[in-house]
C-alpha positions in Angstrom: 0.2 0.4 -0.2 1.5 3.6 -1.3 2.2 5.7 2.2 2.9 9.4 2.1 4.7 11.6 4.3 3.2 14.3 6.2 4.4 17.1 8.4 2.2 17.6 11.1 2.7 20.7 12.9 0.2 23.0 14.2 2.2 25.6 14.7 5.9 26.3 12.5 8.2 28.6 13.0 9.8 30.0 10.1 12.3 32.9 10.6 12.0 36.8 10.7 9.1 38.2 7.8 8.5 42.0 7.1 5.3 42.5 5.9 4.3 46.6 5.4 6.3 47.2 8.1 4.7 44.7 10.4 7.7 42.9 12.7 6.8 39.4 12.4 7.0 35.4 12.7 5.9 33.6 10.1 3.3 30.7 11.3 1.3 28.5 9.5 -2.0 26.2 10.3 -2.0 22.9 8.2 -4.5 20.8 8.2 -3.0 16.8 6.7 -5.0 14.0 9.0 -8.4 12.7 9.0 -8.5 14.2 12.8 -7.6 17.4 11.0 -9.8 17.5 8.0 -13.4 16.4 9.6 -13.2 19.1 11.6 -14.6 21.2 8.6 -17.8 20.8 6.6 -18.4 18.6 3.5 -20.7 19.3 0.5 -20.0 16.2 -2.0 -16.9 16.0 -0.9 -15.3 12.4 0.6 -12.3 12.3 3.4 -10.1 9.1 3.1 -9.0 8.0 7.0 -5.6 8.6 5.9 -6.2 12.3 5.3 -6.9 12.9 1.7 -9.8 15.0 0.8 -12.2 14.2 -3.1 -14.8 14.3 -4.5 -17.4 12.0 -3.4 -20.4 9.9 -4.9 -23.5 12.0 -6.5 -26.3 12.2 -3.6 -29.3 13.6 -4.7 -32.5 14.9 -3.1 -35.4 12.3 -3.8 -38.0 12.9 -1.6 -39.3 15.1 2.0 -41.5 13.2 4.0 -43.8 14.6 6.4 -42.8 12.1 8.8 -40.3 12.9 11.4 -38.7 8.8 11.7 -38.3 6.3 9.0 -38.0 2.8 10.7 -37.4 -0.1 7.7 -37.5 -0.3 4.1 -38.6 -2.5 1.7 -39.1 -2.5 -2.4 -42.0 -4.0 -4.2 -41.9 -5.8 -7.3 -42.0 -2.5 -9.4 -39.1 -1.5 -7.0 -41.0 1.3 -5.4 -39.9 1.4 -1.9 -42.4 0.8 1.1 -41.3 2.7 4.4 -42.2 2.0 7.8 -42.2 5.0 10.0 -43.3 6.8 13.1 -44.4 8.5 14.9 -48.0 7.2 13.7 -47.0 4.6 12.2 -47.9 4.8 8.4 -46.8 2.9 5.8 -45.6 4.5 2.3 -44.8 4.2 -0.7 -41.9 5.7 -2.9 -41.5 5.8 -6.3 -38.7 6.4 -8.5 -39.7 9.8 -9.1 -40.4 10.6 -5.5 -44.3 10.9 -5.4 -45.2 9.4 -2.1 -48.2 7.8 -0.8 -50.0 6.1 2.3 -50.5 2.9 1.5 -51.6 1.8 5.2 -51.8 3.7 8.7 -51.8 1.7 11.6 -53.5 2.0 15.7 -49.9 1.3 16.8 -47.3 4.1 17.0 -44.3 2.4 14.8 -44.0 0.2 12.1 -41.4 -1.4 12.8 -40.4 -4.6 10.3 -41.4 -5.0 7.0 -41.7 -7.9 4.3 -42.5 -8.7 0.9 -44.0 -11.9 -0.4 -43.4 -13.2 -4.3 -47.1 -12.6 -4.9 -47.4 -8.9 -4.4 -48.6 -9.0 -0.1 -46.6 -6.5 2.1 -46.6 -7.6 5.8 -46.1 -4.7 8.2 -44.6 -5.6 12.0 -46.0 -2.9 14.4 -44.9 -1.5 17.7 -46.3 -1.4 21.1 -49.0 -4.0 20.5 -47.0 -6.4 18.9 -49.0 -7.2 15.4 -48.3 -8.2 12.3 -50.5 -6.9 8.8 -51.0 -8.1 5.9 -51.7 -5.5 2.9 -52.6 -7.9 0.0 -51.8 -7.0 -3.7 -55.1 -6.6 -4.2 -57.6 -6.3 -1.7 -57.8 -4.7 1.9 -55.6 -4.6 4.7 -56.2 -7.4 7.7 -54.6 -8.3 10.7 -52.3 -11.1 9.4 -50.6 -12.8 13.1 -51.4 -10.9 16.9 -48.7 -12.3 19.2 -48.7 -11.8 22.9 -45.6 -9.8 22.7 -45.9 -6.3 22.6 -43.2 -5.4 20.1 -42.3 -6.4 16.5 -38.8 -5.6 15.8 -37.8 -7.8 12.6 -39.1 -9.8 10.0 -38.0 -11.8 7.2 -39.2 -14.6 4.2 -37.0 -17.6 3.7 -36.6 -19.0 -0.1 -39.6 -21.2 0.6 -41.9 -18.0 1.2 -42.8 -18.8 5.5 -42.4 -15.7 7.3 -40.4 -15.6 10.8 -41.3 -12.6 13.3 -39.3 -11.5 15.8 -40.4 -10.2 18.7 -39.9 -8.4 22.6 -40.6 -8.6 25.4 -40.4 -12.5 25.4 -37.7 -12.6 23.0 -39.5 -15.5 20.9 -39.1 -16.0 16.8 -42.1 -16.9 15.1 -42.2 -19.1 12.0 -45.6 -18.6 9.7 -45.9 -20.6 7.3 -46.5 -19.6 3.4 -49.9 -20.7 3.2 -50.9 -19.3 6.9 -54.4 -17.6 7.4 -55.5 -15.1 10.3 -56.0 -17.3 13.5 -53.7 -19.9 13.0 -51.1 -21.4 15.7 -47.9 -20.3 14.3 -44.5 -22.1 14.8 -42.7 -20.7 18.0 -39.3 -21.1 16.1 -36.2 -20.2 18.3 -36.7 -18.6 22.1 -33.3 -17.6 24.1 -33.2 -15.6 27.5 -32.8 -12.0 26.4 -35.8 -9.7 26.5 -35.9 -9.0 22.3 -34.7 -10.2 19.4 -34.1 -7.0 17.1 -32.5 -8.0 13.9 -32.5 -11.1 11.6 -30.7 -12.1 8.7 -29.5 -15.3 6.8 -26.1 -16.7 6.1 -25.4 -18.5 3.1 -25.7 -22.2 4.6 -29.6 -20.9 5.2 -29.1 -20.5 8.7 -31.6 -17.8 10.4 -29.2 -15.2 12.1 -30.7 -13.0 15.1 -29.2 -10.9 17.1 -30.6 -9.4 20.5 -31.5 -7.6 23.5 -29.8 -6.4 26.6 -27.7 -9.4 25.7 -26.1 -8.3 22.5 -25.8 -12.1 21.9 -25.8 -13.3 18.1 -27.3 -16.8 17.3 -27.5 -19.4 14.4 -30.8 -21.0 13.8 -30.9 -24.5 11.6 -33.1 -25.1 9.9 -35.3 -27.0 12.7 -35.3 -24.4 15.1 -32.0 -25.5 17.2 -30.1 -22.1 18.3 -26.3 -21.7 19.0 -24.9 -18.4 20.5 -22.3 -17.3 18.2 -20.8 -14.3 20.0 -21.7 -12.2 22.4 -20.7 -8.9 22.6 -21.8 -7.8 25.5 -23.2 -4.9 24.5 -26.8 -3.4 24.5 -28.3 -4.2 21.0 -27.3 -6.0 18.1 -29.2 -3.8 15.1 -27.9 -4.9 12.0 -26.6 -8.2 10.3 -25.5 -8.8 7.2 -23.7 -12.0 5.3 -21.4 -11.0 2.2 -20.6 -13.4 -0.7 -17.8 -15.4 1.2 -20.0 -15.9 4.1 -18.6 -13.7 6.3 -21.5 -12.3 8.8 -21.2 -8.6 9.8 -23.6 -6.9 12.5 -23.8 -3.7 14.3 -24.4 -2.6 17.9 -25.5 0.0 19.9 -25.4 0.7 23.9 -27.1 3.5 25.4 -24.2 4.5 27.8 -20.4 3.3 28.1 -19.7 -0.3 27.0 -20.8 -2.7 29.1 -23.0 -0.9 31.3 -26.2 -3.0 32.3 -29.5 -1.5 31.1 -30.4 1.7 32.0 -33.5 2.0 34.5 -37.2 1.4 33.5 -38.5 4.3 32.5 -42.3 5.2 31.4 -42.9 5.3 27.0 -42.3 8.7 25.8 -44.2 9.3 22.1 -41.4 10.2 19.7 -40.5 13.7 18.6 -38.3 15.6 16.0 -34.9 14.8 17.9 -36.4 12.8 21.4 -35.4 9.4 22.0 -38.3 6.4 21.9 -37.4 4.4 25.1 -39.2 0.4 25.0 -39.7 -0.1 28.7 -41.2 -3.4 29.1 -41.8 -3.1 32.5 -44.8 -0.8 31.5 -46.0 -4.1 30.0 -45.6 -6.1 33.6 -42.4 -8.1 32.5 -39.4 -7.6 34.2 -36.3 -6.0 32.4 -35.9 -3.6 30.3 -34.5 -2.4 26.9 -34.1 0.8 25.3 -33.7 1.2 21.5 -32.9 4.6 20.0 -33.4 5.9 17.1 -31.2 8.9 18.3 -29.5 8.3 21.6 -25.8 8.6 22.8 -23.6 5.8 23.6 -21.9 3.5 21.4 -21.2 1.9 18.0 -19.4 -1.2 16.8 -19.6 -3.4 13.6 -18.1 -7.1 13.9 -17.1 -9.4 11.9 -17.5 -12.9 12.6 -15.6 -15.7 9.8 -16.7 -19.1 8.7 -14.5 -20.4 11.6 -15.8 -18.5 14.1 -13.7 -16.0 15.1 -14.3 -12.5 15.6 -12.9 -9.0 15.0 -14.2 -5.6 15.1 -14.3 -4.2 11.4 -15.3 -0.8 12.1 -16.4 2.3 14.9 -15.6 5.8 15.4 -16.5 7.8 18.5 -19.5 9.0 18.4 -20.7 7.6 15.4 -23.5 5.4 15.8 -24.0 3.1 13.0 -27.7 2.8 12.2 -27.7 1.2 8.7 -25.7 -0.8 6.5 -25.2 -2.0 3.1 -23.0 -3.2 0.8 -22.7 -2.4 -2.5 -21.8 -3.6 -6.3 -18.4 -3.1 -5.1 -18.6 -5.0 -2.3 -17.7 -2.4 0.2 -19.4 -1.9 3.7 -21.9 1.4 3.3 -22.7 2.8 7.3 -24.7 5.5 7.8 -24.7 7.2 11.2 -26.0 10.5 13.4 -23.1 12.1 13.1 -24.2 14.7 10.3 -26.3 12.4 8.5 -22.5 11.0 7.2 -22.3 7.8 4.9 -18.7 6.0 5.9 -17.5 3.2 3.1 -15.2 0.5 4.0 -13.3 -1.3 1.7 -11.4 -3.4 4.3 -10.6 -3.1 7.8 -8.0 -0.4 8.9 -9.0 1.6 5.0 -12.1 3.5 4.8 -13.8 7.1 4.1 -16.0 9.3 5.3 -18.1 9.0 1.7 -21.1 11.3 1.6 -22.5 14.1 3.9 -26.3 14.6 3.5 -27.0 18.6 3.6 -29.9 18.6 6.4 -28.1 16.0 8.8 -30.1 13.5 10.7 -29.7 9.9 11.0 -29.0 8.0 8.1 -31.6 4.9 9.6 -32.0 3.5 6.3 -29.5 2.4 3.3 -31.5 0.6 0.3 -30.8 -0.4 -3.1 -32.3 0.6 -6.1 -34.0 -2.3 -8.1 -34.4 -0.5 -11.0 -30.7 1.4 -11.3 -27.5 -0.7 -10.8 -25.4 0.6 -8.0 -27.8 2.9 -7.0 -29.0 3.2 -3.4 -31.4 5.1 -1.6 -30.3 7.2 1.3 -32.8 7.9 3.8 -32.6 10.2 6.9 -34.6 10.7 10.1 -35.0 13.8 12.0 -35.9 15.2 8.9 -37.1 12.2 7.4 -35.5 12.7 3.6 -34.8 10.2 0.8 -31.7 10.8 -1.6 -30.3 9.0 -4.5 -26.2 7.9 -3.7 -25.3 7.0 -7.1 -22.3 5.4 -8.3 -20.6 8.6 -10.4 -19.3 11.4 -8.8 -20.8 14.3 -8.6 -20.3 17.2 -10.5 -18.6 19.6 -7.9 -18.2 19.3 -4.6 -16.7 22.1 -1.7 -14.4 21.5 2.0 -14.9 24.5 3.9 -12.2 24.5 6.8 -12.7 25.3 10.4 -12.3 28.1 12.1 -8.4 29.2 12.3 -7.9 31.6 15.1 -4.3 33.3 15.1 -5.3 34.6 18.6 -4.7 38.3 16.8 -4.6 40.5 14.1 -2.9 38.9 11.4 -1.9 39.9 7.8 -2.1 36.1 6.0 0.6 35.2 3.5 0.1 31.7 0.7 -2.2 28.9 0.7 0.3 26.0 0.0 -1.6 22.4 -0.9 -0.4 19.4 -2.0 -2.2 16.8 -3.9 -2.2 13.0 -4.7 0.2 14.0 -7.3 2.1 17.5 -6.9 2.3 20.3 -4.5 0.4 23.4 -6.1 -1.5 21.1 -8.3 -4.6 21.8 -6.6 -6.0 26.0 -7.0 -9.4 26.2 -5.8 -9.1 28.1 -2.9 -11.1 31.1 -1.6 -10.7 32.1 2.1 -12.6 34.7 4.4 -11.4 36.6 7.5 -13.2 37.8 10.4 -13.0 38.7 14.2 -15.7 37.3 15.5 -14.9 33.6 16.9 -17.9 32.3 14.1 -18.5 33.8 11.2 -21.4 35.8 10.8 -22.4 39.3 9.1 -19.4 40.6 10.1 -16.5 38.5 8.4 -15.5 39.3 5.2 -16.7 37.9 1.7 -15.5 35.0 0.3 -12.3 36.1 -1.7 -10.6 33.6 -4.4 -7.0 33.2 -3.6 -4.3 34.7 -6.6 -2.3 32.4 -8.9 1.1 34.2 -8.6 4.3 32.7 -9.2 5.5 31.8 -6.1 2.2 30.5 -4.9 -1.0 31.0 -4.0 -2.1 34.6 -2.5 -4.5 35.2 0.1 -6.8 38.4 -1.3 -8.4 38.3 2.5 -8.0 41.7 4.7 -6.4 41.3 7.9 -8.3 39.6 11.0 -7.9 37.4 13.5 -10.0 34.3 12.0 -9.9 32.9 8.8 -11.5 29.7 6.9 -10.4 28.7 3.6 -12.8 26.6 1.0 -11.4 24.3 -1.5 -13.5 23.1 -4.4 -13.6 20.4 -6.6 -14.6 19.0 -9.8 -13.8 15.7 -12.0 -10.7 17.5 -13.1 -9.0 17.6 -9.8 -6.9 15.4 -8.1 -7.1 14.8 -4.3 -5.9 16.9 -1.5 -3.5 15.7 1.0 -2.3 18.5 3.2 -3.1 22.1 3.0 -1.4 25.1 4.7 -2.2 28.8 5.2 0.8 31.2 6.2 0.4 34.1 8.2 2.3 37.2 10.3 1.1 38.4 13.1 2.7 41.9 14.5 5.5 42.0 16.7 4.3 43.2 20.4 6.8 44.2 22.5 7.3 42.1 25.6 6.2 43.1 29.2 7.4 43.2 32.6 5.6 41.8 35.8 6.6 42.0 39.3 10.3 42.7 40.3 11.7 41.4 43.4 14.9 42.4 45.4 16.1 39.8 47.7 19.3 40.4 50.1 20.5 37.5 49.1 22.0 35.5 46.8 22.2 32.3 44.8 23.5 30.5 42.8 22.3 29.2 39.6 21.6 25.4 38.9 20.2 23.5 35.6 18.2 20.2 36.4 19.5 17.4 34.3 16.8 16.0 32.4 17.3 12.2 31.0 15.7 12.5 27.5 12.1 11.0 28.0 11.4 8.1 27.0 8.9 7.2 24.0 6.2 4.9 23.9 5.9 3.4 20.6 2.1 3.7 20.6 2.1 7.0 21.6 4.3 8.0 18.7 2.7 6.2 16.4 -0.9 8.0 17.9 0.7 11.7 18.4 -0.6 13.7 15.5 2.1 15.6 16.4 5.4 13.3 17.0 8.1 16.1 17.5 5.9 17.0 20.3 6.7 13.7 22.3 10.8 13.9 21.5 11.6 17.6 22.3 13.7 17.2 25.0 11.9 19.3 28.1 13.2 22.4 28.7 15.1 22.8 32.1 14.3 24.5 35.5 16.2 26.7 37.2 17.0 25.9 40.1 18.7 28.1 43.2 21.3 27.5 45.6 21.9 30.2 48.4 25.1 31.3 48.5 26.1 32.5 52.0 28.5 35.7 50.8 28.0 38.9 52.5 26.8 41.6 50.4 25.1 39.6 47.9 22.2 41.2 46.6 19.3 39.5 44.3 17.0 40.6 41.7 14.6 38.4 39.5 11.8 39.4 37.5 8.6 38.2 35.3 8.0 38.5 31.9 5.6 37.4 28.8 6.1 38.0 25.2 2.5 38.6 23.3 4.3 36.3 20.3 6.1 34.2 22.1 9.4 34.9 21.6 12.9 34.4 23.0 13.6 37.0 25.1 16.8 38.4 26.6 17.5 40.8 29.6 20.1 44.0 30.2 20.3 44.7 33.8 20.5 48.1 35.0 21.4 50.0 39.0 20.6 54.0 39.6 21.3 55.8 43.3 18.2 57.5 43.6 20.3 60.7 43.9 21.9 60.1 41.2 21.1 60.8 36.7 23.2 57.8 36.0 22.6 54.3 35.6 25.4 51.7 35.6 24.7 48.5 33.5 25.3 45.7 35.7 24.5 43.2 33.0 23.5 42.6 29.6 21.6 39.8 27.2 21.5 37.5 29.6 18.3 34.6 29.5 17.7 33.8 33.0 14.8 36.3 34.5 17.4 36.1 37.5 21.0 37.7 38.4 22.7 37.6 41.7 25.6 40.7 41.8 27.9 42.0 44.7 27.0 45.7 46.9 30.1 46.2 48.5 31.8 48.7 47.0 28.8 50.2 46.2 27.7 53.7 47.9 25.9 53.4 50.6 22.0 54.6 50.6 18.6 53.6 48.0 18.2 52.4 44.6 16.3 51.0 42.2 17.2 49.1 39.1 16.2 48.9 35.3 15.2 45.8 33.1 14.9 45.8 29.9 13.5 42.9 27.9 14.0 42.9 24.3 13.0 39.9 21.5 15.7 40.5 19.5 16.7 36.8 19.7 14.0 35.6 17.3 13.4 38.8 15.4 16.8 40.2 14.7 18.5 43.4 15.7 16.5 45.5 13.2 13.0 44.1 14.0 12.9 43.7 17.8 10.6 45.4 20.4 11.7 46.4 23.8 10.1 46.7 27.3 11.1 47.9 30.0 10.2 48.4 34.1 11.6 49.4 37.2 12.1 48.2 40.3 10.4 49.6 43.6 13.4 51.6 45.8 15.6 49.0 47.8 19.0 50.5 49.8 22.3 49.1 49.9 23.3 48.7 53.2 26.9 47.1 53.9 27.9 49.1 57.6 26.3 47.4 60.2 24.5 49.7 63.3 26.9 51.9 65.4 26.3 49.9 68.9 27.6 52.4 72.0 27.7 52.2 76.0 25.4 55.6 77.5 25.0 54.5 81.2 26.1 52.1 83.4 24.8 52.1 87.0 26.1 49.0 89.8 24.2 48.6 92.6 25.8 46.0 94.8 24.9 42.6 93.1 22.6 44.6 90.8 24.0 46.4 87.2 21.9 49.0 85.3 23.0 49.4 81.7 21.5 52.0 78.8 22.5 51.2 75.2 22.0 53.1 72.1 22.5 52.1 68.8 22.4 53.8 65.6 22.9 53.4 61.7 22.7 55.9 58.9 20.4 54.0 56.8 18.9 51.1 57.8 16.1 50.4 60.4 16.6 48.6 63.2 15.5 45.2 63.0 15.7 42.7 66.0 18.5 42.5 69.4 19.9 40.0 71.5 22.4 40.0 74.6 23.7 37.9 76.6 25.5 37.1 79.9 28.8 35.5 80.8 28.1 33.5 77.1 25.0 32.1 78.3 22.1 31.3 75.6 21.1 35.2 73.9 18.2 36.6 74.9 15.7 38.6 72.8 16.1 42.1 73.4 13.6 45.4 72.7 14.1 49.0 72.4 12.6 51.2 75.5 9.6 52.0 73.5 9.0 48.4 72.6 9.4 48.4 68.5 11.8 48.3 66.3 10.7 51.6 64.2 14.0 53.5 63.6 17.5 54.4 62.5 18.4 55.1 66.6 17.2 52.8 69.5 18.3 52.8 73.3 17.9 49.5 75.0 17.6 49.2 78.7 19.4 45.9 80.7 18.6 45.4 84.2 20.3 42.5 85.5 20.2 41.5 89.5 21.8 39.5 92.0 24.9 38.6 90.4 28.1 37.1 92.3 30.9 39.0 92.9 33.3 39.0 89.8 34.2 39.9 86.7 31.8 39.3 84.4 31.0 40.6 80.9 28.1 41.6 79.0 26.8 40.9 74.5 24.9 43.3 73.2 24.0 42.3 69.1 22.2 44.3 67.1 20.9 43.4 63.4 18.9 46.3 61.1 17.1 45.1 58.0 19.6 44.8 56.0 20.9 41.6 57.4 24.2 43.5 58.9 25.1 43.4 63.1 26.5 45.5 65.1 28.0 44.2 68.4 29.5 45.4 71.6 31.0 43.7 74.5 31.2 45.5 78.2 33.0 43.7 80.9 32.5 44.7 84.5 33.2 43.7 88.0 30.7 42.8 90.8 32.8 43.3 94.3 31.3 41.7 97.4 30.4 44.2 100.2 31.8 43.5 103.5 
C-alpha cells in the first residue's frame, strides 16, 4: 500500500518576515490528517481515513417526508420503496420520481418491520401492540398475526415463502408458513433468555441469524429451530446483520451508555418527537427487565465481523458515530449510515475506510437500501428530518470543502496557501478564503475571496483578521488534497515585564539535569505531532543559596505576546544620581545575583529591559522595560554604644544606644557570661527607627568579673556587636 509522508505541525515558526512595516514571525496552520480535516464541512466531498479529500459520489434529493422517522424499508415488485415510519406508524410507498403515497395507517405508533412476498403482499410489523398486518396486492389490509408479545422488531422471508417474526418482550422468533392464515397457530421457532430479538438475517447455508437485546448476543438458528450462540458482544443491542458473498457475517451493535454497562433504569414510554429518544420499556407492560432501543441516543456503536471458522474481530467504529444502517455496495464495500451529521462511511477492508458523503440536512441515516431499477444506486434515507436521497455510483459534478475556523490569537496578515495533492505540490488551485474578528463567522466577516495564482504560489486576498477559513472547490479534473497549509504573520508586540523582586541574599543558578524522555511506540504512532514527544524538556532553573555577605538578587517575571524568546539587560541607579550603571546585558535567565560591596550606601532602583531580539533580529526587535521599587544598599553594621551604667551592689543597670545611617533596626539580643542569648526590645517596644535605645537590668550577680554582649541587627542583615566587661565587688 502506498504511504505518504506528511509534516504534522499545527504551529510552525519559520523566521523573520517583514510585511508592510510589521515585524513578524511567519506561522502556519496545517490540515493533513483525518482528525483535522473532519472538523470542517463537507459538500459532495469525501475524506479517507488517511487524510485525503476527494470528490464524493453524487447524492441527489428524491423526496421529503412528513413523518419524522423512517424505521424500515423494503421494495415491491415494481421497485418502489416501501417505508415503515413513526410517529404514527404510516406505511408509505415512494416511486422512482419521488411521489409519496400512504399505503396504510395502523393503530400502533411504529411500523418497525416490513417484508414483501413474491405475490406482492406486504407484511407490516408494528409496535408497541405487537401485530403483523398483511397488505394484499389486491384487497383490504388485515391483522395477519397478533402474538402476545408487545413488539415486532424484525421480519424476514425464507426461500420457501415462510415468514419469520422477531419479537419482544419475550425474545421469541415465530415462523408463519407460506399458507398461514389469520387465527392459525404459528410455530414458535426460537426463544432465548434475552428480552428482545432485534434483528434477523440469513447465512449462506440458509440458517437464520438473530441478534438480541439487552445482552447483545448473535445466534444461528438451523432449519429445525435449534439455536446456537455465535458471539456475545457485551453490548446492549445488535441492530443489523449482513452476510457477504464469502459467508462472513457483519453485525452492528449499540449501547446506550459506556460499553459493558447494565441496561438503563425502567422508564415510561415516550412519544417520539423530532429529536427525542424513543424508549422501549418492558416493565410498563408488566414484564420484568427493560431495554432501550433508540433512534437518536447517546452511546457507542461497533461493527463486528465473524468468519466461517467462528473468529470475531472489531471491523469498524468511530467515537460519536452511532451505526444506524449498513449495506454492501456492488463494489463489495460496506456502506454505513450514522447519526453524525447524516454522514455515510464506506469500508473497503478493515483499517481502510472513507467518510463517503454527508447529507445536507444532517439527521440520522436510518436506512440504506439498494435500488432495483438502477444497478449500483442506493437509497439513503434519513430521520429527523425524514428525507430520501439517491446515492449514485458516479461522482458528483462538483464539491466544496469548508475548513474549520482557525484562530491566530491576534490580528494576522495572511500570506499564501500551500496545497499538496496526490500527484504534486500546488497543483490544486481552487481555493477561496474569508476572514473576520469574531469566533463564529457572521455578517461582520468578509466575503469569500478567491486566492490569486502568482509566480510564487497561491496568495490569500482576504483582509487582515484574527480568524480565517478556507474553502476548496472540486471537480472531475482535480485530484485529491492531502495537505493544506495557510501561512500568516502576526504583528510583533513588545515584551512585557511583571513583578520585580529584590532579595538581600545571593543565589547560585543550577540547571536541573533532565534525561531524554522514554517514548512509548503506540503514543508515537497515535500522536498527530510526533515532534512534541521527542522534544527535550526545557530544564527548570533551581537556586542554591550563597553565603557571602553583600550579595543582592534581582528576579522578575516576563511575558511576550508572540511567544518570542527574550534576553534581558539590567541597570542600577542611586536615586540621588541621574546616571544608570549597567550590571548585565543580554542574559537569558530572569534572575541575577551581584555583589554590592563597594557601592555607595543609599537607596537604589534597578531597571530591567526585555528584548525579543533572539527571534526577531536586531532591526525587528522590540523592547519592554520596568523599574523596580526603591531598595536599600547598606553594608555598614549598626553602631552600638554604651550610654549609661549603674552598679548597685549585686545589681547592675545598662543603657545602650544603637544607630544606623540608613537601615531600620530589626532585632537585638544580649548574652551574659556566655549564656544563651535573650531577646531584647527597645525602650519604646518597637523596632521602627534608625536610632534605638535599650535598657538592660541584671539582679543578684555574684561577685567577680562578668561580660555582657549586645548584638543589634538591621534590616540589611548587618549586625553591630558591643562587648561590655564589668565587675561586681562583694560588700563586707
